[in-house]
PDB file of N, CA, C and O in Angstrom:
ATOM      1  N   MET A   1       5.912 -11.747 -14.560  1.00  0.00           N
ATOM      2  CA  MET A   1       5.551 -12.551 -13.383  1.00  0.00           C
ATOM      3  C   MET A   1       7.346 -13.560 -12.759  1.00  0.00           C
ATOM      4  O   MET A   1       7.915 -14.358 -13.504  1.00  0.00           O
ATOM      5  N   LYS A   2       7.663 -13.346 -11.877  1.00  0.00           N
ATOM      6  CA  LYS A   2       8.591 -13.833 -11.365  1.00  0.00           C
ATOM      7  C   LYS A   2       9.401 -15.241 -11.257  1.00  0.00           C
ATOM      8  O   LYS A   2       9.549 -15.328 -10.038  1.00  0.00           O
ATOM      9  N   ALA A   3       9.955 -16.286 -11.773  1.00  0.00           N
ATOM     10  CA  ALA A   3       9.765 -17.688 -11.354  1.00  0.00           C
ATOM     11  C   ALA A   3      10.221 -17.511 -10.050  1.00  0.00           C
ATOM     12  O   ALA A   3      10.961 -16.702  -9.490  1.00  0.00           O
ATOM     13  N   THR A   4       9.115 -19.189  -9.483  1.00  0.00           N
ATOM     14  CA  THR A   4       9.640 -19.360  -8.353  1.00  0.00           C
ATOM     15  C   THR A   4      10.794 -20.344  -8.065  1.00  0.00           C
ATOM     16  O   THR A   4      10.764 -21.495  -8.501  1.00  0.00           O
ATOM     17  N   ARG A   5      11.728 -19.903  -7.383  1.00  0.00           N
ATOM     18  CA  ARG A   5      12.970 -21.231  -7.555  1.00  0.00           C
ATOM     19  C   ARG A   5      13.019 -21.807  -6.044  1.00  0.00           C
ATOM     20  O   ARG A   5      12.596 -21.361  -4.978  1.00  0.00           O
ATOM     21  N   CYS A   6      13.605 -22.802  -6.345  1.00  0.00           N
ATOM     22  CA  CYS A   6      14.361 -23.652  -5.054  1.00  0.00           C
ATOM     23  C   CYS A   6      15.198 -22.937  -4.040  1.00  0.00           C
ATOM     24  O   CYS A   6      16.219 -22.445  -4.521  1.00  0.00           O
ATOM     25  N   THR A   7      15.007 -22.746  -2.670  1.00  0.00           N
ATOM     26  CA  THR A   7      15.840 -22.382  -2.417  1.00  0.00           C
ATOM     27  C   THR A   7      17.082 -23.328  -1.926  1.00  0.00           C
ATOM     28  O   THR A   7      18.023 -22.675  -1.473  1.00  0.00           O
ATOM     29  N   SER A   8      17.227 -24.522  -1.932  1.00  0.00           N
ATOM     30  CA  SER A   8      18.184 -25.330  -2.196  1.00  0.00           C
ATOM     31  C   SER A   8      18.901 -25.032  -3.321  1.00  0.00           C
ATOM     32  O   SER A   8      19.867 -24.269  -3.289  1.00  0.00           O
ATOM     33  N   CYS A   9      18.423 -25.686  -4.526  1.00  0.00           N
ATOM     34  CA  CYS A   9      19.182 -25.811  -5.414  1.00  0.00           C
ATOM     35  C   CYS A   9      18.637 -24.710  -6.825  1.00  0.00           C
ATOM     36  O   CYS A   9      18.980 -24.685  -8.007  1.00  0.00           O
ATOM     37  N   HIS A  10      17.843 -24.041  -6.183  1.00  0.00           N
ATOM     38  CA  HIS A  10      17.962 -22.565  -7.244  1.00  0.00           C
ATOM     39  C   HIS A  10      17.525 -23.143  -8.621  1.00  0.00           C
ATOM     40  O   HIS A  10      17.887 -22.585  -9.657  1.00  0.00           O
ATOM     41  N   SER A  11      16.657 -24.391  -8.639  1.00  0.00           N
ATOM     42  CA  SER A  11      15.702 -24.634 -10.167  1.00  0.00           C
ATOM     43  C   SER A  11      14.259 -23.716 -10.268  1.00  0.00           C
ATOM     44  O   SER A  11      13.962 -23.016  -9.300  1.00  0.00           O
ATOM     45  N   SER A  12      13.598 -23.737 -11.171  1.00  0.00           N
ATOM     46  CA  SER A  12      12.560 -23.238 -11.129  1.00  0.00           C
ATOM     47  C   SER A  12      11.886 -24.338 -10.602  1.00  0.00           C
ATOM     48  O   SER A  12      12.337 -25.483 -10.621  1.00  0.00           O
ATOM     49  N   ILE A  13      10.651 -23.957 -10.062  1.00  0.00           N
ATOM     50  CA  ILE A  13       9.589 -24.978  -9.700  1.00  0.00           C
ATOM     51  C   ILE A  13       8.482 -24.377 -10.478  1.00  0.00           C
ATOM     52  O   ILE A  13       7.927 -23.278 -10.482  1.00  0.00           O
ATOM     53  N   SER A  14       8.358 -25.463 -11.122  1.00  0.00           N
ATOM     54  CA  SER A  14       6.353 -25.475 -11.849  1.00  0.00           C
ATOM     55  C   SER A  14       5.613 -25.989 -11.094  1.00  0.00           C
ATOM     56  O   SER A  14       5.846 -26.918 -10.321  1.00  0.00           O
ATOM     57  N   PRO A  15       4.422 -25.275 -11.306  1.00  0.00           N
ATOM     58  CA  PRO A  15       2.880 -25.622 -10.651  1.00  0.00           C
ATOM     59  C   PRO A  15       2.520 -26.880 -10.562  1.00  0.00           C
ATOM     60  O   PRO A  15       1.738 -27.109  -9.639  1.00  0.00           O
ATOM     61  N   GLN A  16       2.886 -27.941 -11.336  1.00  0.00           N
ATOM     62  CA  GLN A  16       2.298 -29.314 -11.153  1.00  0.00           C
ATOM     63  C   GLN A  16       3.294 -29.705 -10.130  1.00  0.00           C
ATOM     64  O   GLN A  16       2.823 -30.642  -9.485  1.00  0.00           O
ATOM     65  N   GLU A  17       4.522 -29.366  -9.696  1.00  0.00           N
ATOM     66  CA  GLU A  17       5.826 -30.008  -8.788  1.00  0.00           C
ATOM     67  C   GLU A  17       5.309 -30.599  -7.737  1.00  0.00           C
ATOM     68  O   GLU A  17       4.103 -30.728  -7.945  1.00  0.00           O
ATOM     69  N   ASN A  18       5.626 -31.050  -6.647  1.00  0.00           N
ATOM     70  CA  ASN A  18       4.939 -31.770  -5.348  1.00  0.00           C
ATOM     71  C   ASN A  18       6.049 -30.523  -4.637  1.00  0.00           C
ATOM     72  O   ASN A  18       7.207 -30.934  -4.559  1.00  0.00           O
ATOM     73  N   SER A  19       5.866 -29.326  -4.209  1.00  0.00           N
ATOM     74  CA  SER A  19       7.060 -28.666  -3.791  1.00  0.00           C
ATOM     75  C   SER A  19       6.275 -28.132  -2.452  1.00  0.00           C
ATOM     76  O   SER A  19       5.066 -28.332  -2.569  1.00  0.00           O
ATOM     77  N   VAL A  20       6.532 -27.685  -1.564  1.00  0.00           N
ATOM     78  CA  VAL A  20       6.291 -26.876  -0.704  1.00  0.00           C
ATOM     79  C   VAL A  20       6.944 -25.740  -0.363  1.00  0.00           C
ATOM     80  O   VAL A  20       8.127 -25.513  -0.616  1.00  0.00           O
ATOM     81  N   LYS A  21       6.010 -24.843   0.348  1.00  0.00           N
ATOM     82  CA  LYS A  21       6.768 -23.500   0.877  1.00  0.00           C
ATOM     83  C   LYS A  21       6.523 -23.613   2.025  1.00  0.00           C
ATOM     84  O   LYS A  21       5.605 -24.340   2.405  1.00  0.00           O
ATOM     85  N   PHE A  22       7.515 -22.710   3.104  1.00  0.00           N
ATOM     86  CA  PHE A  22       7.282 -22.460   4.227  1.00  0.00           C
ATOM     87  C   PHE A  22       7.944 -21.338   4.764  1.00  0.00           C
ATOM     88  O   PHE A  22       8.844 -20.864   4.072  1.00  0.00           O
ATOM     89  N   GLN A  23       7.573 -20.560   6.367  1.00  0.00           N
ATOM     90  CA  GLN A  23       8.356 -19.199   6.239  1.00  0.00           C
ATOM     91  C   GLN A  23       9.695 -20.394   7.490  1.00  0.00           C
ATOM     92  O   GLN A  23       9.734 -21.418   8.172  1.00  0.00           O
ATOM     93  N   CYS A  24      10.509 -19.240   7.023  1.00  0.00           N
ATOM     94  CA  CYS A  24      12.010 -19.871   7.601  1.00  0.00           C
ATOM     95  C   CYS A  24      11.485 -20.056   9.036  1.00  0.00           C
ATOM     96  O   CYS A  24      10.711 -19.256   9.563  1.00  0.00           O
ATOM     97  N   PRO A  25      12.106 -21.511   9.814  1.00  0.00           N
ATOM     98  CA  PRO A  25      11.520 -21.657  11.570  1.00  0.00           C
ATOM     99  C   PRO A  25      12.305 -20.706  12.462  1.00  0.00           C
ATOM    100  O   PRO A  25      11.993 -20.688  13.653  1.00  0.00           O
ATOM    101  N   SER A  26      13.308 -19.896  12.026  1.00  0.00           N
ATOM    102  CA  SER A  26      14.306 -19.452  12.916  1.00  0.00           C
ATOM    103  C   SER A  26      13.388 -18.200  13.082  1.00  0.00           C
ATOM    104  O   SER A  26      12.588 -18.093  14.011  1.00  0.00           O
ATOM    105  N   CYS A  27      13.597 -17.090  11.929  1.00  0.00           N
ATOM    106  CA  CYS A  27      13.518 -16.119  11.484  1.00  0.00           C
ATOM    107  C   CYS A  27      11.965 -15.748  11.334  1.00  0.00           C
ATOM    108  O   CYS A  27      11.383 -14.914  12.029  1.00  0.00           O
ATOM    109  N   GLY A  28      11.393 -16.515  10.301  1.00  0.00           N
ATOM    110  CA  GLY A  28       9.836 -15.941  10.373  1.00  0.00           C
ATOM    111  C   GLY A  28       9.739 -15.028   9.483  1.00  0.00           C
ATOM    112  O   GLY A  28       8.593 -14.586   9.415  1.00  0.00           O
ATOM    113  N   GLU A  29      10.712 -14.402   8.532  1.00  0.00           N
ATOM    114  CA  GLU A  29      10.537 -13.431   7.541  1.00  0.00           C
ATOM    115  C   GLU A  29      10.870 -14.028   5.906  1.00  0.00           C
ATOM    116  O   GLU A  29      10.432 -13.595   4.840  1.00  0.00           O
ATOM    117  N   PHE A  30      11.785 -15.151   6.158  1.00  0.00           N
ATOM    118  CA  PHE A  30      11.685 -15.587   4.472  1.00  0.00           C
ATOM    119  C   PHE A  30      11.267 -16.620   4.560  1.00  0.00           C
ATOM    120  O   PHE A  30      11.384 -17.499   5.415  1.00  0.00           O
ATOM    121  N   THR A  31      10.438 -16.504   3.105  1.00  0.00           N
ATOM    122  CA  THR A  31       9.475 -18.017   2.665  1.00  0.00           C
ATOM    123  C   THR A  31      10.648 -18.621   2.033  1.00  0.00           C
ATOM    124  O   THR A  31      11.567 -18.098   1.403  1.00  0.00           O
ATOM    125  N   ILE A  32      10.407 -19.861   2.348  1.00  0.00           N
ATOM    126  CA  ILE A  32      11.596 -21.096   1.408  1.00  0.00           C
ATOM    127  C   ILE A  32      10.853 -22.211   1.150  1.00  0.00           C
ATOM    128  O   ILE A  32      10.205 -23.100   1.704  1.00  0.00           O
ATOM    129  N   TRP A  33      11.255 -21.752  -0.056  1.00  0.00           N
ATOM    130  CA  TRP A  33      10.775 -23.187  -1.074  1.00  0.00           C
ATOM    131  C   TRP A  33      11.668 -24.104  -1.462  1.00  0.00           C
ATOM    132  O   TRP A  33      12.889 -24.032  -1.597  1.00  0.00           O
ATOM    133  N   ARG A  34      10.571 -25.360  -1.698  1.00  0.00           N
ATOM    134  CA  ARG A  34      11.522 -26.598  -1.452  1.00  0.00           C
ATOM    135  C   ARG A  34      11.030 -27.372  -2.685  1.00  0.00           C
ATOM    136  O   ARG A  34       9.839 -27.685  -2.655  1.00  0.00           O
ATOM    137  N   CYS A  35      11.568 -27.647  -3.501  1.00  0.00           N
ATOM    138  CA  CYS A  35      11.461 -28.722  -4.994  1.00  0.00           C
ATOM    139  C   CYS A  35      11.428 -29.709  -4.371  1.00  0.00           C
ATOM    140  O   CYS A  35      11.914 -29.926  -3.261  1.00  0.00           O
ATOM    141  N   GLU A  36      10.528 -30.755  -5.416  1.00  0.00           N
ATOM    142  CA  GLU A  36      10.020 -32.002  -5.172  1.00  0.00           C
ATOM    143  C   GLU A  36      11.429 -33.080  -4.629  1.00  0.00           C
ATOM    144  O   GLU A  36      11.462 -34.127  -3.982  1.00  0.00           O
ATOM    145  N   SER A  37      12.596 -32.130  -5.323  1.00  0.00           N
ATOM    146  CA  SER A  37      13.668 -33.153  -5.660  1.00  0.00           C
ATOM    147  C   SER A  37      14.403 -33.035  -4.310  1.00  0.00           C
ATOM    148  O   SER A  37      14.523 -34.121  -3.744  1.00  0.00           O
ATOM    149  N   CYS A  38      14.787 -32.254  -3.830  1.00  0.00           N
ATOM    150  CA  CYS A  38      15.036 -31.544  -2.663  1.00  0.00           C
ATOM    151  C   CYS A  38      14.875 -32.076  -1.632  1.00  0.00           C
ATOM    152  O   CYS A  38      15.807 -32.388  -0.891  1.00  0.00           O
ATOM    153  N   ARG A  39      13.088 -32.382  -1.268  1.00  0.00           N
ATOM    154  CA  ARG A  39      12.546 -32.444  -0.375  1.00  0.00           C
ATOM    155  C   ARG A  39      12.751 -34.166  -0.398  1.00  0.00           C
ATOM    156  O   ARG A  39      13.031 -34.733   0.658  1.00  0.00           O
ATOM    157  N   ARG A  40      12.582 -34.991  -1.741  1.00  0.00           N
ATOM    158  CA  ARG A  40      13.204 -36.349  -1.200  1.00  0.00           C
ATOM    159  C   ARG A  40      14.690 -36.460  -0.705  1.00  0.00           C
ATOM    160  O   ARG A  40      15.061 -36.847   0.403  1.00  0.00           O
ATOM    161  N   PHE A  41      15.272 -36.142  -1.500  1.00  0.00           N
ATOM    162  CA  PHE A  41      16.442 -36.433  -0.711  1.00  0.00           C
ATOM    163  C   PHE A  41      17.105 -35.693   0.301  1.00  0.00           C
ATOM    164  O   PHE A  41      18.305 -35.849   0.527  1.00  0.00           O
ATOM    165  N   SER A  42      15.997 -34.461   1.262  1.00  0.00           N
ATOM    166  CA  SER A  42      16.621 -34.040   2.167  1.00  0.00           C
ATOM    167  C   SER A  42      17.678 -33.110   1.768  1.00  0.00           C
ATOM    168  O   SER A  42      18.600 -33.197   2.579  1.00  0.00           O
ATOM    169  N   ASN A  43      17.967 -32.079   0.658  1.00  0.00           N
ATOM    170  CA  ASN A  43      19.013 -31.341   0.274  1.00  0.00           C
ATOM    171  C   ASN A  43      19.080 -30.416   1.393  1.00  0.00           C
ATOM    172  O   ASN A  43      17.999 -30.510   1.973  1.00  0.00           O
ATOM    173  N   ARG A  44      19.869 -29.515   2.017  1.00  0.00           N
ATOM    174  CA  ARG A  44      20.202 -28.618   3.068  1.00  0.00           C
ATOM    175  C   ARG A  44      19.491 -27.460   2.453  1.00  0.00           C
ATOM    176  O   ARG A  44      19.215 -27.632   1.266  1.00  0.00           O
ATOM    177  N   TYR A  45      19.105 -26.249   3.008  1.00  0.00           N
ATOM    178  CA  TYR A  45      18.930 -25.190   2.393  1.00  0.00           C
ATOM    179  C   TYR A  45      19.545 -24.151   3.518  1.00  0.00           C
ATOM    180  O   TYR A  45      19.773 -24.329   4.714  1.00  0.00           O
ATOM    181  N   THR A  46      19.670 -23.344   2.927  1.00  0.00           N
ATOM    182  CA  THR A  46      19.788 -21.986   4.313  1.00  0.00           C
ATOM    183  C   THR A  46      19.169 -20.549   3.978  1.00  0.00           C
ATOM    184  O   THR A  46      19.197 -20.031   2.861  1.00  0.00           O
ATOM    185  N   CYS A  47      18.688 -20.071   4.963  1.00  0.00           N
ATOM    186  CA  CYS A  47      17.000 -18.883   4.735  1.00  0.00           C
ATOM    187  C   CYS A  47      18.864 -17.933   4.345  1.00  0.00           C
ATOM    188  O   CYS A  47      19.916 -18.151   4.946  1.00  0.00           O
ATOM    189  N   PRO A  48      18.666 -17.076   3.343  1.00  0.00           N
ATOM    190  CA  PRO A  48      19.475 -15.895   3.569  1.00  0.00           C
ATOM    191  C   PRO A  48      19.385 -14.801   4.456  1.00  0.00           C
ATOM    192  O   PRO A  48      20.334 -14.030   4.596  1.00  0.00           O
ATOM    193  N   ASN A  49      18.401 -14.680   5.019  1.00  0.00           N
ATOM    194  CA  ASN A  49      17.655 -13.610   6.337  1.00  0.00           C
ATOM    195  C   ASN A  49      18.624 -13.623   7.399  1.00  0.00           C
ATOM    196  O   ASN A  49      19.248 -12.605   7.700  1.00  0.00           O
ATOM    197  N   CYS A  50      18.806 -14.914   8.080  1.00  0.00           N
ATOM    198  CA  CYS A  50      19.144 -15.082   8.883  1.00  0.00           C
ATOM    199  C   CYS A  50      20.161 -16.219   8.871  1.00  0.00           C
ATOM    200  O   CYS A  50      20.788 -16.203   9.931  1.00  0.00           O
ATOM    201  N   GLY A  51      20.545 -17.184   8.071  1.00  0.00           N
ATOM    202  CA  GLY A  51      21.156 -18.162   7.934  1.00  0.00           C
ATOM    203  C   GLY A  51      20.824 -19.463   8.783  1.00  0.00           C
ATOM    204  O   GLY A  51      21.734 -20.207   9.150  1.00  0.00           O
ATOM    205  N   PHE A  52      20.019 -19.616   8.965  1.00  0.00           N
ATOM    206  CA  PHE A  52      19.797 -20.891   9.493  1.00  0.00           C
ATOM    207  C   PHE A  52      19.297 -21.918   8.335  1.00  0.00           C
ATOM    208  O   PHE A  52      18.378 -21.853   7.518  1.00  0.00           O
ATOM    209  N   GLU A  53      20.684 -23.278   8.723  1.00  0.00           N
ATOM    210  CA  GLU A  53      20.379 -24.070   7.782  1.00  0.00           C
ATOM    211  C   GLU A  53      19.406 -25.056   8.312  1.00  0.00           C
ATOM    212  O   GLU A  53      19.236 -25.194   9.523  1.00  0.00           O
ATOM    213  N   GLY A  54      18.616 -25.904   7.209  1.00  0.00           N
ATOM    214  CA  GLY A  54      17.713 -26.900   7.553  1.00  0.00           C
ATOM    215  C   GLY A  54      18.019 -28.024   6.656  1.00  0.00           C
ATOM    216  O   GLY A  54      18.680 -27.933   5.621  1.00  0.00           O
ATOM    217  N   PRO A  55      17.406 -29.250   7.205  1.00  0.00           N
ATOM    218  CA  PRO A  55      17.737 -30.228   6.127  1.00  0.00           C
ATOM    219  C   PRO A  55      16.350 -30.026   5.014  1.00  0.00           C
ATOM    220  O   PRO A  55      16.284 -30.694   3.982  1.00  0.00           O
TER     221      PRO A  55
END
């Protein structure tokens, strides 16, 4: 099984963590994963499919 990684910081996301996943708001073709820490500090993420950047 492949580990889930945060799109912002690339760290592994544990099942107990308060993480979130959603489709890219621009292209809708890539699943963005955000770890609890990156969500809390509003770290930027970039969609590797279309280059969209979000907070």
